[in-house]
N, C-alpha and C positions, 0 to 999 in steps of 0.2 A: 711617245713614251715620256714617262715622267718619274723623276727621282724625288722621293720625298725623304727629307732628313730632319731628324729630330736630335738636337744637341743638348746634353745634360752637363752643366758645370757645377761641380760640387766642391766645397771647401775640403781641404786636407783633412780636417780634424772629423769630418763626417763621411768621407768617401769610403772607408771599408764597410761600414754599415749599409751605406746606399748599394754600393756594388754587390754586396752579398744578396740583398733584397732583389735587386734587378735580375741577377744570374739565378738565384733560386725560386723566385716567386713570379717575376714578371715577365722575363723573356720566355720561359717555357709556355706561356699562353699565347704567344705571338705565331703567326704563320710560319712556317718552316723556311720560307725564303728570304725572311728578314735577316739582314746583317747587323750585328753587334759589335762595334768597334771602340777602341780607345784612341783618342786623338793624341799624337805625339807633337812635341814641339809647339804646344799651344801658347798664345800670347796671354792666356788668362792664368790667374793664380788658381791653384788647386788642380783638380782632374776634370778631363772633358771626355764624355762618352758619347757615342753616336749610334743612332739606330736608323738604319736606311732601308726603304722599300722601293721597288721599281713596279710601277703600275702603268697600265695602258691609258687611262682616263682620271681626271680629277675626282670623279664620284667616288673612286676606291680610296682616294686619300681621305675623303670625308668619312666614309665608312670606316676607315683604320682609326682616324682620329676618335670618332664617337665609341667604337668598340675598345680601344687599348689606350689612347692617350689620355682620356679622362681618369682612368684609374691611376696612371703615373702621376698626373697633376695633383690628384688627391693624396697620394701617398707622400709626395715631396711636401705638400702644404701641412700635412699632419705631423711628419716625422723630421723634417730638415727644413723647417720655415726659416726664411732668411739666410740659409747655409747652401741653397741649392737653388738653381732656376734651369728652365728648359726653354728653347726657343726652336721654332721650326723653320724650314724653308722648302719651297717647291721649286724644282729646276726641270726644264723641258729639254729633252734631247734634240738636237739638230740633225 
């Protein structure tokens, strides 16, 4: 089993706009078992949001990336260039 985590860090000045888009436009397109979280006590300035998915194999991660992360990246590049960035990580359950 794998945990796929996508973290989105957004500057204070842009966070309300991005959060609204995430909640109203992007997350409704995601599978129902996706978790959408706000990171508390983050060492980063601004706000950090996370999207987490638990899958049984890495192929499912690649599929999720191509179906959903591409649109997230495009939106951030177009509307929040240099004000937000995303990074992802894959963890394996032991």
